[in-house]
C-alpha positions, 0 to 999 in steps of 0.5 A: 235402812237396818238400825239397832234392834233391841239387844234381846231381839236375837237368837244365838247359833254356834258350832262350839268354837264360835257363835253368831247372833241373828236378829228377828229381822233376819240379820246376822249382826254379830259374828267373830271367827275363828274363835269367840274372842277373834276379831269380828266379821259382822258387827253391826250391833256395835256400829250399824254403818261400819260394823258389817252385817249379813241380811237374808229375809223377805224383801219388804216384810209387811207383816209380823215375824216370829223367831223360835228354836226347833225344839231341843236344838240350836237351830233358829227359825225366823218366820215372816208372815204377810198377806202375800205369803209366809216365809222362813229363814233357818240359821244354824252352824254345823257343830265341830265335835273334834277337840282340835281348834278349827280355822274353818267355820260355816254359817248355814242360812236357808230360806223357804216359802211356807205359803204363798209367794215370798221374795227374799233379798240377801245382803252380805257386807263383811267387815273383817278385823272389827272393820279395820281391815279392807277386803277384795271381792272376787265374784262368780255367779253363785260364789263370792270370795272375800279376801282380807289379810289373814282370813278369807270368807266364802259365800256360796248360794243357790241363786245368782249374786250381784256385786255392790262395790266390795259386797254382794246382794241377791234376790230370789222369789220362792213359791210355796214349798220351794227353798234356797240357801246361802252358806257363809264360810270363813277360813285361812287364806287359800282354804277350799271354797264350799262345794255348790249346794242343793236344797236336798243337801242343805236340808240333810245337813240341817237335819243332822245338826238337829239330831246332834243337839237332840241326842246330846240333850237326851244324855241329861239326867234332870227330869224335874220341873221347868225342863224346857227352860232348863234345856234351853239354858243348857244348850246356851251354855254348850253353845258358849263353851269352846269345845277343844278346851271345855272353857266357857266364855262369859258371853258371845258378844263384846261392847253391849252396854249395861246402860244405853249411852253409858261407858260400862261396855266390856268384852265378855268373850273370855273365860272367867275362873269364877263363872266356869268353876260355878258351872261345874256344879250346874253341869253335874246337876244336869248329868253332863259329866263330860263337860264338867270334867273337861273344864275341871282339867282346864282349871287344873292346867291353869294352876300348873301353868304358874306352879313355878312362878312368883306371885298369884297362882291364878289369873281371874280370866283367860282366853279359851285356850288358856292364854292369859293375855287379852290387852284392852283396846278401844275401837274408836271408829265404832260408835257403839250400840246406840251410841254407847261408847267406848267400845272395848276389845280385850279386857283390862280386868285381867290384871285385877286382884280378885281373891275369890277365884281360889275358893271357886276353883276349889269348889269346882275341884271338890264338886267333881269327885270323879276328877278328884278320885283320878287326880295325880300326886303331882296335881295334888302337890300343885294344889296344896302349894297354892293353898300354902301360898294363899295362907300367907296371901288371903288377907289383902284388899282386892277389886272384888267379884264385880271388877270395880275400877274404884280401888281395892277394898276388903270385900267380904265375898272375897274373904268368904271364898278364901274360906271355901278354898281352905274348907274344900282343901281340907275335905280333899286332904282328908277324903283322899289321905293326901299330905297337907299342912292341915293344922295351918289350913284349919287355923286359916279357915277359922281365922277367916270366918272369925274376921268376916263375922267380926268385920263384915257384919253391919249392926246397922243393917243386921247383915253381912255387907259388901266390904269392911268399911261400910254398910252397903249390901252386896248380892254376891253374898247370896252364894254363902249358903250354897258354899256352906259358909253359913247354914241356910236357916241360921239367924245370921243368914236369914237376917242378911237375906231380909236386909237384901229383900229391903235394899236390893230386891225390886219385885223379885229382881235383884241389884248387885249393889248400889253404886251410888252408895259404893262408888265403883269408879265408873259413870252411870247406873245399871239395871238389876243383875239377872245372875243375882235374881236367880241366886236370890231364888236359890237362897230363898229355896235353901232358906225354906221360903219356897212360895217366895222362891217359886214366885221369884223364879217364875217371875224372872222367867218372864224376862227371858227373850222370845227364844228363852235367852237372858243377857246380863241385866234387866233395865228400868223398862224391862229391857235386856242390857249388857252382853248377850246371851250371858252364860253366868245368868243361864248357869244361875238359872240352872242352879236355882231351878234344880235347887227349887225343884228339890226343895218343892219335892222335899216339902211335898214329902213332908 
């Protein structure tokens, strides 16, 4: 019986509006539709008995298996090798290139015998609405119709299907060179079933999907070192971006634990202002101007939404369409990945105060100069009003970047990013000659810097620390030289970097902070944060410590999974933990790769 695979034992496929995880056993054990943040249809990763899955693989695999992507595409191949033959499962989703939200999504699963004879078996067991809704099956020889309230699933196959209660199964034996396919489509009730399929049509469709991804990647302008690694991260970011709005989700999944058996199990299928804003620079560094510009406009729309409302000018996260509501519920009927509960859908952190988002927003708006050049006067007035409001509102305790649930504190990183907000606002006002209270913005910016250096500095650690009331170090501060708060080779920064080396770095892997020294309101421990490990590389390269940076970067690459994907954390045994794959990790990989590549080139010229 199918059990829980390692989190990293998966590849990702998607159509730019939603995504699915496929294990190296040929099992789709996570798929939500019609959007990333929709209720799940297959969720065996969160409950292997109740969650639902779609298996299509050799009947009784006896040998080795290997999973890989066709080069420069999001087409996933799972290859099974045995004494009887070699079989492949090819998974992909046709990308939806329109800017219109779609309620119809298709997962293509093709199988073929490469050598010898291979018997494939299929099990399709959808469980709609996080397995809370029932469904009825209508079965035809090559078409299964799963009807559930508000949604219909179609499974069209090139071979006969059989009923198994309200689910289906099938078997087919293929000889060398033969292919078969099963196409799973979800749509609104009453949607048209997919047409009968042939091997030629499926092959042609897979070819067109591959062409789309390779053509998109050819628009990249980065031609430095580690191109294949950077390309895989770029494709992953694209897969995790909701094409109709340009908003990236933090991860494809929800509920995967930061510690197996623990309670740190969050829903990451939403757009964080922070993650998206920092992705703008990474996308621009690779030459993907359209994607960076679309998110920048989405960000401006969020400011516009609250321009006449009291209180905060931004929320820390939104749904991909800009909806600010994502109430958190516990799915008590799910046991959780390997017993890691509670399983949460929605995210209560939406109501947290995290003042750093204003700095990241301004960072994104100033990094994308093309958007700034074309900005309207009305847009500038909204932006300037937000900064005027922040001038009265920055000096408050908040929950901080890590969304701790242990109470508000005066977090250093939050103050630093408020400094960034005013610094970049002043840049825009000056460059584009826009009306602004520049005297007040300048005074506020300078007051923040003075406060951070006076209260955020620990004489004990000789470093800037997590918050004003302790000596705990925090890896979020690795972004300081990138945003210009401290010069990358200044004594204050180098001393802070040395302190992080001593306290947060373990063989080039970086912990975000020590939760035992700074309680965050949650039980359990966590692994090293892959995001922070790549930010560490970026900071080392900027500090001129290039051999150390290159060692740390290339060491970190060895923790990728078999197809080049990263989750949120690396656990004590080197396993990937947390939601998977994580966009923030991949954007940090791109940031560190481009910074390090440039630093190496510069060093070689001198």
